[in-house]
N, C-alpha and C positions, 0 to 999 in steps of 0.2 A: 543627366546633368540638370540641376535645378538652380535657378537664379531667383533669389527672394528679393523683392522690392519692399523696403520698409513701409509700414502703414502710415498714412497721413495723420498728423497731429493737429491740434488747434492752430498752430503757427502756419502750417501748410494751408489750412482752410482759409485763414486770413489772407494769405498771399493770393489764393485763387479768387477770393471775393474782390480784391482790388485789381484783378486782371494780370497777375504775375504768375510765372511758373517756377517751381523748384526742381532742380535737376537731381537725378540720382546717377552716380557714376557706376557703370557696369564693369565687372572684372574683365581683365584681358588675359590672353594666353590660357584659356580654360582647357584646351585640348590636351595639354600635357598631363593633366590629372586623371584622364580616362573618362568613362561614361558615368560613373556613380559617385558624384560628389555634389555638395551644395555650396553656393556662394551667395554672399549678401551684398547688395548694392549699398553704396555709401552716399548719404545725403550731402548736398553742398551746404555751405553756411547760409543761415537765414538772411544775414545781412547782404551777402552777395546776391541772393535772389531778390531781395527787396530793392536794391539799388540798380538792378539790371533794367534797361529800358524795356517797355512792354513789347515793342516790335522787334527786339533782338532775339535771334534764335538761341536755343540752348547750345552749350559747348559740345564739341565733337565727342562721341563716345558716351553720351548721357541720354537719359529719357526723362519724361515728366513723371513726377511721383504719382500722379493720378492715372497712369497708364493702365494699371491692373483693373481699377474700378471702371475705366472707360471700356476695357475689353469685356468685362462682365456684363455691361449694359447692352452690348450688341448681340 
């Protein structure tokens, strides 16, 4: 099973520069498809991310778009 997180674009980098996070919604119920499939995470709206307060956590079932880049650095 492979979950692909979209690559950050200039809008995502702008949000990161001002201290905001953009969420990527991960697919649910992945087990019903078996072991060999690919799924793509879906970005939330730029405007939703822009107007979310800095100290508010991301919605349930989402991850930060820069998660993959952060994992590569470790």
